[in-house]
PABA-360655 format. One record per residue: residue number from 1; residue in three letters; y, z, x of N, C-alpha, C, O in turn. Coordinates in nm, 4 decimals. Layout:
BEGIN
[atom NUM, "Ala", [Y, Z, X], [Y, Z, X], [Y, Z, X], [Y, Z, X]],
...
***
This chain:
BEGIN
[atom 1, "Met", [19.9392, 5.1246, -6.8523], [19.9090, 5.1717, -6.7185], [19.9271, 5.0553, -6.6211], [19.8647, 4.9506, -6.6380]],
[atom 2, "Pro", [20.0098, 5.0722, -6.5216], [20.0310, 4.9658, -6.4242], [19.9072, 4.9396, -6.3412], [19.8186, 5.0242, -6.3300]],
[atom 3, "His", [19.9028, 4.8224, -6.2842], [19.7923, 4.7853, -6.1977], [19.8087, 4.8488, -6.0608], [19.9090, 4.9154, -6.0354]],
[atom 4, "Ala", [19.7123, 4.8295, -5.9728], [19.7101, 4.8931, -5.8412], [19.8369, 4.8651, -5.7611], [19.8788, 4.9491, -5.6815]],
[atom 5, "Trp", [19.8992, 4.7478, -5.7808], [20.0175, 4.7163, -5.7016], [20.1434, 4.7819, -5.7582], [20.2520, 4.7635, -5.7032]],
[atom 6, "Gly", [20.1309, 4.8574, -5.8659], [20.2417, 4.9366, -5.9169], [20.3300, 4.8681, -6.0188], [20.4136, 4.9341, -6.0806]],
[atom 7, "Lys", [20.3151, 4.7403, -6.0384], [20.3960, 4.6683, -6.1371], [20.3098, 4.6359, -6.2577], [20.1918, 4.6041, -6.2433]],
[atom 8, "Pro", [20.3681, 4.6437, -6.3762], [20.2907, 4.6098, -6.4949], [20.2692, 4.4599, -6.5092], [20.3385, 4.3788, -6.4477]],
[atom 9, "Ser", [20.1727, 4.4258, -6.5909], [20.1545, 4.2857, -6.6273], [20.2388, 4.2602, -6.7518], [20.2545, 4.3474, -6.8372]],
[atom 10, "Val", [20.2923, 4.1395, -6.7598], [20.3850, 4.1055, -6.8668], [20.3387, 3.9771, -6.9343], [20.3072, 3.8787, -6.8675]],
[atom 11, "Leu", [20.3349, 3.9790, -7.0667], [20.3063, 3.8604, -7.1466], [20.4347, 3.8219, -7.2182], [20.4914, 3.9028, -7.2917]],
[atom 12, "Cys", [20.4808, 3.6999, -7.1974], [20.5986, 3.6486, -7.2668], [20.5532, 3.5499, -7.3733], [20.4867, 3.4509, -7.3428]],
[atom 13, "Val", [20.5892, 3.5773, -7.4983], [20.5544, 3.4900, -7.6095], [20.6846, 3.4341, -7.6666], [20.7658, 3.5069, -7.7238]],
[atom 14, "Asp", [20.7022, 3.3044, -7.6499], [20.8247, 3.2389, -7.6958], [20.7900, 3.0999, -7.7458], [20.7068, 3.0313, -7.6865]],
[atom 15, "Asn", [20.8527, 3.0582, -7.8539], [20.8198, 2.9289, -7.9134], [20.8938, 2.8118, -7.8486], [20.8916, 2.7010, -7.9022]],
[atom 16, "Tyr", [20.9588, 2.8341, -7.7353], [21.0186, 2.7257, -7.6568], [20.9355, 2.7062, -7.5310], [20.9590, 2.7739, -7.4309]],
[atom 17, "Pro", [20.8393, 2.6155, -7.5339], [20.7488, 2.5978, -7.4204], [20.8204, 2.5643, -7.2896], [20.7713, 2.5990, -7.1822]],
[atom 18, "Ser", [20.9346, 2.4980, -7.2970], [21.0058, 2.4625, -7.1732], [21.0641, 2.5847, -7.1034], [21.0919, 2.5792, -6.9836]],
[atom 19, "Leu", [21.0830, 2.6937, -7.1749], [21.1361, 2.8174, -7.1171], [21.0291, 2.8956, -7.0402], [21.0599, 2.9633, -6.9421]],
[atom 20, "Leu", [20.9057, 2.8863, -7.0842], [20.7998, 2.9726, -7.0324], [20.7692, 2.9563, -6.8835], [20.7485, 3.0576, -6.8166]],
[atom 21, "Pro", [20.7650, 2.8350, -6.8276], [20.7393, 2.8251, -6.6832], [20.8466, 2.8956, -6.5991], [20.8155, 2.9573, -6.4973]],
[atom 22, "Thr", [20.9719, 2.8860, -6.6421], [21.0804, 2.9529, -6.5702], [21.0649, 3.1042, -6.5773], [21.0813, 3.1739, -6.4772]],
[atom 23, "Val", [21.0335, 3.1541, -6.6956], [21.0137, 3.2984, -6.7128], [20.8960, 3.3458, -6.6275], [20.9029, 3.4515, -6.5648]],
[atom 24, "Lys", [20.7890, 3.2679, -6.6253], [20.6707, 3.3055, -6.5467], [20.7039, 3.3119, -6.3980], [20.6647, 3.4064, -6.3296]],
[atom 25, "Val", [20.7753, 3.2124, -6.3480], [20.8150, 3.2123, -6.2064], [20.9040, 3.3322, -6.1767], [20.8844, 3.4006, -6.0763]],
[atom 26, "Leu", [21.0013, 3.3581, -6.2629], [21.0912, 3.4716, -6.2429], [21.0137, 3.6028, -6.2387], [21.0340, 3.6840, -6.1485]],
[atom 27, "Leu", [20.9252, 3.6240, -6.3354], [20.8472, 3.7478, -6.3385], [20.7591, 3.7603, -6.2144], [20.7476, 3.8686, -6.1569]],
[atom 28, "Asn", [20.6971, 3.6503, -6.1731], [20.6154, 3.6530, -6.0516], [20.6995, 3.6862, -5.9296], [20.6561, 3.7636, -5.8443]],
[atom 29, "Gln", [20.8199, 3.6288, -5.9194], [20.9081, 3.6580, -5.8071], [20.9519, 3.8038, -5.8049], [20.9767, 3.8609, -5.6986]],
[atom 30, "Leu", [20.9611, 3.8636, -5.9241], [20.9954, 4.0049, -5.9335], [20.8751, 4.0951, -5.9057], [20.8885, 4.2173, -5.9007]],
[atom 31, "Gly", [20.7568, 4.0340, -5.8875], [20.6380, 4.1108, -5.8522], [20.5468, 4.1449, -5.9683], [20.4522, 4.2221, -5.9518]],
[atom 32, "Tyr", [20.5731, 4.0893, -6.0848], [20.4897, 4.1162, -6.2014], [20.3797, 4.0126, -6.2147], [20.3965, 3.8976, -6.1742]],
[atom 33, "Lys", [20.2683, 4.0530, -6.2710], [20.1660, 3.9579, -6.3119], [20.2149, 3.9027, -6.4451], [20.2318, 3.9782, -6.5409]],
[atom 34, "Ala", [20.2378, 3.7719, -6.4522], [20.2976, 3.7127, -6.5713], [20.2005, 3.6209, -6.6441], [20.1315, 3.5393, -6.5831]],
[atom 35, "Leu", [20.1969, 3.6362, -6.7754], [20.1220, 3.5482, -6.8642], [20.2200, 3.4948, -6.9678], [20.3203, 3.5596, -6.9979]],
[atom 36, "Thr", [20.1916, 3.3773, -7.0221], [20.2797, 3.3214, -7.1236], [20.1988, 3.2653, -7.2398], [20.0802, 3.2346, -7.2271]],
[atom 37, "Ala", [20.2670, 3.2531, -7.3539], [20.2076, 3.1935, -7.4734], [20.3195, 3.1371, -7.5593], [20.4298, 3.1916, -7.5628]],
[atom 38, "Cys", [20.2901, 3.0271, -7.6287], [20.3896, 2.9598, -7.7146], [20.3811, 3.0010, -7.8606], [20.4745, 2.9771, -7.9371]],
[atom 39, "Thr", [20.2716, 3.0619, -7.8999], [20.2529, 3.0999, -8.0399], [20.2003, 3.2430, -8.0471], [20.1496, 3.2976, -7.9491]],
[atom 40, "Val", [20.2135, 3.3014, -8.1636], [20.1608, 3.4361, -8.1853], [20.0098, 3.4380, -8.1639], [19.9575, 3.5280, -8.0982]],
[atom 41, "Asp", [19.9400, 3.3392, -8.2190], [19.7938, 3.3362, -8.2041], [19.7528, 3.3247, -8.0577], [19.6599, 3.3921, -8.0133]],
[atom 42, "Glu", [19.8223, 3.2392, -7.9830], [19.7934, 3.2262, -7.8401], [19.8227, 3.3573, -7.7671], [19.7475, 3.3978, -7.6786]],
[atom 43, "Gly", [19.9316, 3.4226, -7.8044], [19.9658, 3.5516, -7.7437], [19.8615, 3.6585, -7.7716], [19.8234, 3.7338, -7.6820]],
[atom 44, "Leu", [19.8159, 3.6649, -7.8947], [19.7131, 3.7626, -7.9304], [19.5828, 3.7338, -7.8568], [19.5105, 3.8259, -7.8190]],
[atom 45, "Ser", [19.5535, 3.6064, -7.8368], [19.4354, 3.5687, -7.7601], [19.4477, 3.6163, -7.6154], [19.3523, 3.6696, -7.5588]],
[atom 46, "Arg", [19.5656, 3.5967, -7.5559], [19.5882, 3.6435, -7.4176], [19.5730, 3.7961, -7.4095], [19.5171, 3.8494, -7.3137]],
[atom 47, "Leu", [19.6241, 3.8644, -7.5121], [19.6120, 4.0105, -7.5155], [19.4670, 4.0549, -7.5195], [19.4300, 4.1539, -7.4563]],
[atom 48, "Ser", [19.3853, 3.9823, -7.5934], [19.2450, 4.0222, -7.6056], [19.1655, 3.9911, -7.4789], [19.0576, 4.0467, -7.4587]],
[atom 49, "Gln", [19.2173, 3.9032, -7.3939], [19.1468, 3.8637, -7.2718], [19.2008, 3.9292, -7.1450], [19.1343, 3.9253, -7.0414]],
[atom 50, "Asn", [19.3191, 3.9890, -7.1504], [19.3841, 4.0448, -7.0314], [19.4474, 4.1792, -7.0633], [19.4910, 4.2038, -7.1757]],
[atom 51, "Arg", [19.4518, 4.2643, -6.9644], [19.5288, 4.3874, -6.9806], [19.6763, 4.3520, -6.9667], [19.7179, 4.2934, -6.8667]],
[atom 52, "Val", [19.7542, 4.3878, -7.0671], [19.8966, 4.3590, -7.0673], [19.9711, 4.4893, -7.0924], [19.9410, 4.5626, -7.1866]],
[atom 53, "Asp", [20.0687, 4.5168, -7.0069], [20.1452, 4.6406, -7.0195], [20.2723, 4.6227, -7.1010], [20.3141, 4.7136, -7.1728]],
[atom 54, "Val", [20.3342, 4.5042, -7.0898], [20.4578, 4.4761, -7.1627], [20.4467, 4.3380, -7.2261], [20.4036, 4.2423, -7.1618]],
[atom 55, "Val", [20.4860, 4.3289, -7.3528], [20.4934, 4.2011, -7.4218], [20.6409, 4.1728, -7.4482], [20.7102, 4.2521, -7.5120]],
[atom 56, "Ile", [20.6883, 4.0574, -7.3978], [20.8227, 4.0094, -7.4311], [20.8025, 3.9095, -7.5439], [20.7337, 3.8088, -7.5274]],
[atom 57, "Leu", [20.8622, 3.9377, -7.6572], [20.8360, 3.8613, -7.7782], [20.9661, 3.8064, -7.8352], [21.0605, 3.8818, -7.8589]],
[atom 58, "Asp", [20.9712, 3.6753, -7.8573], [21.0887, 3.6156, -7.9186], [21.1051, 3.6680, -8.0606], [21.0081, 3.6799, -8.1355]],
[atom 59, "Tyr", [21.2273, 3.6986, -8.0957], [21.2593, 3.7539, -8.2275], [21.2040, 3.6689, -8.3410], [21.1546, 3.7221, -8.4404]],
[atom 60, "Thr", [21.2122, 3.5374, -8.3267], [21.1687, 3.4490, -8.4355], [21.0181, 3.4554, -8.4601], [20.9707, 3.4124, -8.5652]],
[atom 61, "Leu", [20.9431, 3.5084, -8.3644], [20.7976, 3.5186, -8.3786], [20.7511, 3.6561, -8.4251], [20.6321, 3.6770, -8.4487]],
[atom 62, "Cys", [20.8442, 3.7494, -8.4384], [20.8081, 3.8883, -8.4699], [20.7445, 3.9062, -8.6062], [20.6457, 3.9783, -8.6201]],
[atom 63, "Gly", [20.8002, 3.8417, -8.7058], [20.7635, 3.8776, -8.8423], [20.8368, 4.0067, -8.8742], [20.8532, 4.0925, -8.7874]],
[atom 64, "His", [20.8796, 4.0202, -8.9948], [20.9576, 4.1381, -9.0306], [20.9091, 4.1904, -9.1641], [20.8988, 4.1161, -9.2616]],
[atom 65, "Glu", [20.8798, 4.3173, -9.1671], [20.8247, 4.3759, -9.2880], [20.9186, 4.3582, -9.4063], [20.8731, 4.3403, -9.5192]],
[atom 66, "His", [21.0491, 4.3631, -9.3817], [21.1422, 4.3495, -9.4932], [21.1556, 4.2044, -9.5393], [21.2217, 4.1792, -9.6400]],
[atom 67, "His", [21.0959, 4.1094, -9.4700], [21.0943, 3.9708, -9.5147], [20.9565, 3.9324, -9.5696], [20.9283, 3.8140, -9.5881]],
[atom 68, "Gly", [20.8725, 4.0293, -9.5951], [20.7432, 4.0026, -9.6547], [20.6332, 3.9694, -9.5548], [20.5202, 3.9420, -9.5953]],
[atom 69, "Lys", [20.6631, 3.9710, -9.4272], [20.5613, 3.9462, -9.3251], [20.5312, 4.0775, -9.2539], [20.6135, 4.1691, -9.2527]],
[atom 70, "Thr", [20.4156, 4.0854, -9.1963], [20.3807, 4.2026, -9.1177], [20.4376, 4.1877, -8.9776], [20.4245, 4.0822, -8.9156]],
[atom 71, "Cys", [20.4991, 4.2904, -8.9291], [20.5531, 4.2892, -8.7939], [20.4385, 4.2684, -8.6947], [20.3374, 4.3385, -8.6996]],
[atom 72, "Ile", [20.4554, 4.1729, -8.6063], [20.3507, 4.1384, -8.5091], [20.3179, 4.2560, -8.4171], [20.2079, 4.2623, -8.3622]],
[atom 73, "Ala", [20.4103, 4.3475, -8.4001], [20.3862, 4.4625, -8.3129], [20.2631, 4.5405, -8.3564], [20.1901, 4.5930, -8.2723]],
[atom 74, "His", [20.2395, 4.5484, -8.4850], [20.1211, 4.6210, -8.5338], [19.9926, 4.5525, -8.4866], [19.8948, 4.6193, -8.4529]],
[atom 75, "Arg", [19.9937, 4.4198, -8.4844], [19.8767, 4.3453, -8.4380], [19.8609, 4.3604, -8.2866], [19.7491, 4.3711, -8.2363]],
[atom 76, "Ile", [19.9725, 4.3613, -8.2148], [19.9676, 4.3814, -8.0687], [19.9071, 4.5168, -8.0377], [19.8173, 4.5277, -7.9542]],
[atom 77, "His", [19.9563, 4.6206, -8.1050], [19.9075, 4.7560, -8.0783], [19.7632, 4.7774, -8.1240], [19.6949, 4.8663, -8.0732]],
[atom 78, "Ala", [19.7172, 4.6979, -8.2178], [19.5767, 4.7066, -8.2583], [19.4859, 4.6599, -8.1451], [19.3737, 4.7086, -8.1312]],
[atom 79, "Ile", [19.5339, 4.5657, -8.0641], [19.4557, 4.5144, -7.9514], [19.4774, 4.5990, -7.8265], [19.3817, 4.6334, -7.7571]],
[atom 80, "Gln", [19.6026, 4.6324, -7.7979], [19.6367, 4.7103, -7.6785], [19.7405, 4.8157, -7.7165], [19.8607, 4.7909, -7.7079]],
[atom 81, "Pro", [19.6941, 4.9322, -7.7581], [19.7836, 5.0372, -7.8096], [19.8910, 5.0833, -7.7104], [19.9979, 5.1284, -7.7517]],
[atom 82, "His", [19.8637, 5.0723, -7.5812], [19.9583, 5.1205, -7.4798], [20.0716, 5.0220, -7.4527], [20.1711, 5.0597, -7.3908]],
[atom 83, "Ala", [20.0595, 4.8974, -7.4972], [20.1562, 4.7922, -7.4615], [20.2953, 4.8233, -7.5155], [20.3111, 4.8613, -7.6315]],
[atom 84, "Lys", [20.3948, 4.8067, -7.4305], [20.5352, 4.8186, -7.4704], [20.5803, 4.6815, -7.5194], [20.5311, 4.5788, -7.4726]],
[atom 85, "Ile", [20.6734, 4.6805, -7.6132], [20.7198, 4.5548, -7.6705], [20.8697, 4.5409, -7.6509], [20.9482, 4.6267, -7.6912]],
[atom 86, "Val", [20.9075, 4.4296, -7.5874], [21.0479, 4.3928, -7.5727], [21.0720, 4.2736, -7.6634], [21.0065, 4.1702, -7.6497]],
[atom 87, "Val", [21.1654, 4.2875, -7.7556], [21.2037, 4.1762, -7.8415], [21.3292, 4.1153, -7.7815], [21.4256, 4.1854, -7.7509]],
[atom 88, "Trp", [21.3263, 3.9822, -7.7649], [21.4496, 3.9175, -7.7202], [21.4905, 3.8119, -7.8190], [21.4072, 3.7483, -7.8836]],
[atom 89, "Cys", [21.6214, 3.7943, -7.8298], [21.6760, 3.7006, -7.9269], [21.7972, 3.6309, -7.8668], [21.8520, 3.6752, -7.7659]],
[atom 90, "Ala", [21.8381, 3.5222, -7.9296], [21.9479, 3.4413, -7.8769], [22.0836, 3.4841, -7.9311], [22.1859, 3.4296, -7.8896]],
[atom 91, "Asp", [22.0868, 3.5782, -8.0208], [22.2123, 3.6178, -8.0856], [22.2197, 3.7698, -8.0904], [22.1317, 3.8350, -8.1465]],
[atom 92, "Asp", [22.3249, 3.8263, -8.0314], [22.3325, 3.9720, -8.0274], [22.3502, 4.0347, -8.1653], [22.3181, 4.1523, -8.1825]],
[atom 93, "Ser", [22.4003, 3.9601, -8.2645], [22.4085, 4.0165, -8.3993], [22.2689, 4.0282, -8.4615], [22.2443, 4.1174, -8.5426]],
[atom 94, "Val", [22.1787, 3.9389, -8.4239], [22.0408, 3.9449, -8.4722], [21.9683, 4.0643, -8.4103], [21.8795, 4.1228, -8.4722]],
[atom 95, "Ala", [22.0066, 4.0997, -8.2884], [21.9405, 4.2106, -8.2184], [21.9472, 4.3399, -8.2987], [21.8585, 4.4244, -8.2865]],
[atom 96, "Lys", [22.0487, 4.3564, -8.3790], [22.0623, 4.4779, -8.4607], [21.9538, 4.4871, -8.5683], [21.9252, 4.5957, -8.6186]],
[atom 97, "Glu", [21.8932, 4.3722, -8.6039], [21.7885, 4.3697, -8.7063], [21.6484, 4.3725, -8.6464], [21.5504, 4.3568, -8.7193]],
[atom 98, "Ser", [21.6370, 4.3919, -8.5169], [21.5072, 4.3892, -8.4512], [21.4116, 4.4889, -8.5136], [21.4541, 4.5920, -8.5657]],
[atom 99, "Pro", [21.2851, 4.4593, -8.5087], [21.1870, 4.5502, -8.5672], [21.1958, 4.6891, -8.5044], [21.2150, 4.7015, -8.3834]],
[atom 100, "Pro", [21.1820, 4.7923, -8.5851], [21.1899, 4.9277, -8.5320], [21.0772, 4.9592, -8.4336], [21.0872, 5.0554, -8.3574]],
[atom 101, "Cys", [20.9716, 4.8803, -8.4343], [20.8599, 4.9058, -8.3439], [20.8839, 4.8487, -8.2035], [20.8006, 4.8675, -8.1149]],
[atom 102, "Ala", [20.9960, 4.7797, -8.1822], [21.0270, 4.7288, -8.0480], [21.0703, 4.8447, -7.9592], [21.1487, 4.9299, -8.0009]],
[atom 103, "Asp", [21.0191, 4.8474, -7.8372], [21.0564, 4.9515, -7.7415], [21.1890, 4.9202, -7.6733], [21.2568, 5.0100, -7.6235]],
[atom 104, "Ala", [21.2255, 4.7921, -7.6715], [21.3525, 4.7502, -7.6122], [21.3931, 4.6175, -7.6740], [21.3104, 4.5434, -7.7272]],
[atom 105, "Ile", [21.5228, 4.5896, -7.6658], [21.5778, 4.4661, -7.7198], [21.6646, 4.4024, -7.6114], [21.7450, 4.4706, -7.5477]],
[atom 106, "Leu", [21.6483, 4.2725, -7.5908], [21.7306, 4.1971, -7.4965], [21.7875, 4.0745, -7.5664], [21.7254, 4.0187, -7.6569]],
[atom 107, "Val", [21.9054, 4.0335, -7.5237], [21.9682, 3.9135, -7.5780], [21.9596, 3.8035, -7.4734], [21.9973, 3.8234, -7.3579]],
[atom 108, "Lys", [21.9092, 3.6859, -7.5148], [21.8995, 3.5701, -7.4261], [22.0332, 3.4976, -7.4233], [22.1033, 3.4983, -7.5245]],
[atom 109, "Pro", [22.0714, 3.4364, -7.3149], [22.0010, 3.4397, -7.1872], [22.0189, 3.5760, -7.1213], [22.1242, 3.6388, -7.1321]],
[atom 110, "Val", [21.9158, 3.6192, -7.0542], [21.9190, 3.7493, -6.9879], [21.9231, 3.7266, -6.8371], [21.8497, 3.6441, -6.7828]],
[atom 111, "Glu", [22.0098, 3.8011, -6.7719], [22.0182, 3.7933, -6.6262], [21.8882, 3.8472, -6.5668], [21.8328, 3.9443, -6.6184]],
[atom 112, "Pro", [21.8388, 3.7860, -6.4594], [21.7138, 3.8331, -6.3981], [21.7161, 3.9821, -6.3639], [21.6161, 4.0511, -6.3836]],
[atom 113, "Gln", [21.8275, 4.0322, -6.3134], [21.8341, 4.1746, -6.2772], [21.8295, 4.2648, -6.3996], [21.7745, 4.3748, -6.3941]],
[atom 114, "Lys", [21.8875, 4.2182, -6.5108], [21.8811, 4.2971, -6.6343], [21.7375, 4.3018, -6.6866], [21.6907, 4.4060, -6.7323]],
[atom 115, "Leu", [21.6686, 4.1884, -6.6794], [21.5280, 4.1854, -6.7197], [21.4458, 4.2783, -6.6309], [21.3643, 4.3564, -6.6799]],
[atom 116, "Ala", [21.4679, 4.2691, -6.5006], [21.3954, 4.3556, -6.4061], [21.4240, 4.5024, -6.4341], [21.3332, 4.5854, -6.4317]],
[atom 117, "Ser", [21.5494, 4.5339, -6.4605], [21.5878, 4.6720, -6.4899], [21.5205, 4.7223, -6.6172], [21.4736, 4.8361, -6.6220]],
[atom 118, "Gln", [21.5155, 4.6377, -6.7206], [21.4515, 4.6777, -6.8464], [21.3018, 4.6992, -6.8267], [21.2454, 4.7946, -6.8804]],
[atom 119, "Leu", [21.2378, 4.6123, -6.7510], [21.0943, 4.6275, -6.7247], [21.0670, 4.7543, -6.6443], [20.9700, 4.8252, -6.6711]],
[atom 120, "Glu", [21.1517, 4.7829, -6.5463], [21.1355, 4.9063, -6.4681], [21.1539, 5.0290, -6.5560], [21.0821, 5.1279, -6.5410]],
[atom 121, "Ser", [21.2493, 5.0228, -6.6470], [21.2737, 5.1331, -6.7387], [21.1516, 5.1590, -6.8271], [21.1120, 5.2738, -6.8472]],
[atom 122, "Leu", [21.0930, 5.0523, -6.8793], [20.9714, 5.0672, -6.9598], [20.8556, 5.1183, -6.8756], [20.7733, 5.1970, -6.9224]],
[atom 123, "His", [20.8500, 5.0729, -6.7510], [20.7462, 5.1167, -6.6572], [20.7541, 5.2686, -6.6373], [20.6519, 5.3353, -6.6213]],
[atom 124, "Arg", [20.8767, 5.3220, -6.6384], [20.8973, 5.4671, -6.6245], [20.8708, 5.5421, -6.7545], [20.8635, 5.6650, -6.7557]],
[atom 125, "Gly", [20.8565, 5.4673, -6.8644], [20.8314, 5.5320, -6.9928], [20.9543, 5.5443, -7.0792], [20.9485, 5.6055, -7.1858]],
[atom 126, "Asp", [21.0668, 5.4873, -7.0360], [21.1883, 5.4911, -7.1165], [21.1802, 5.3839, -7.2243], [21.1559, 5.2671, -7.1941]],
[atom 127, "Thr", [21.2002, 5.4223, -7.3476], [21.2076, 5.3265, -7.4580], [21.3286, 5.3625, -7.5413], [21.3832, 5.4720, -7.5282]],
[atom 128, "Arg", [21.3704, 5.2714, -7.6265], [21.4841, 5.3048, -7.7119], [21.4488, 5.4185, -7.8058], [21.5372, 5.4931, -7.8481]],
[atom 129, "His", [21.3202, 5.4335, -7.8397], [21.2771, 5.5441, -7.9247], [21.2911, 5.6768, -7.8505], [21.3398, 5.7748, -7.9068]],
[atom 130, "Asn", [21.2484, 5.6800, -7.7239], [21.2607, 5.8011, -7.6434], [21.4066, 5.8368, -7.6218], [21.4438, 5.9540, -7.6282]],
[atom 131, "Gln", [21.4903, 5.7355, -7.5961], [21.6326, 5.7598, -7.5729], [21.6984, 5.8145, -7.6975], [21.7822, 5.9042, -7.6888]],
[atom 132, "Ala", [21.6616, 5.7615, -7.8149], [21.7208, 5.8096, -7.9404], [21.6791, 5.9529, -7.9693], [21.7596, 6.0310, -8.0201]],
[atom 133, "Gln", [21.5551, 5.9892, -7.9381], [21.5077, 6.1256, -7.9610], [21.5728, 6.2240, -7.8659], [21.5854, 6.3419, -7.8988]],
[atom 134, "Ala", [21.6149, 6.1778, -7.7475], [21.6761, 6.2672, -7.6494], [21.8190, 6.3031, -7.6879], [21.8722, 6.4026, -7.6387]],
[atom 135, "His", [21.8826, 6.2241, -7.7752], [22.0229, 6.2500, -7.8103], [22.0353, 6.3292, -7.9368], [22.1465, 6.3594, -7.9801]],
***
């Protein structure tokens, strides 16, 4: 559920700390309330302390059920069931292996307008799951 100003809050979890300030500034400039975290544990802590509508999660931090780890999306949804999850990765071939629980997938580097468009799409309720069911 978006906040009173109509834009969702976004948590970006990425293991490259130098990237996070830029992402936070970009999201703020686009009108989103932005939070960041460098680790899964830090991200989960932010989730438990703040209402978050969208989580942008680096692919390398996801965990994958087929690799013997639990997909982090299950832990995110245990804290905030409504949160949408965007997985982003640095390689478009890796994007094909993204966890099925991701609502959207982006390849880094992502153009600011593409990120904004994806966030708006999720804000409207469009997910890759909804799109696949419609076809």
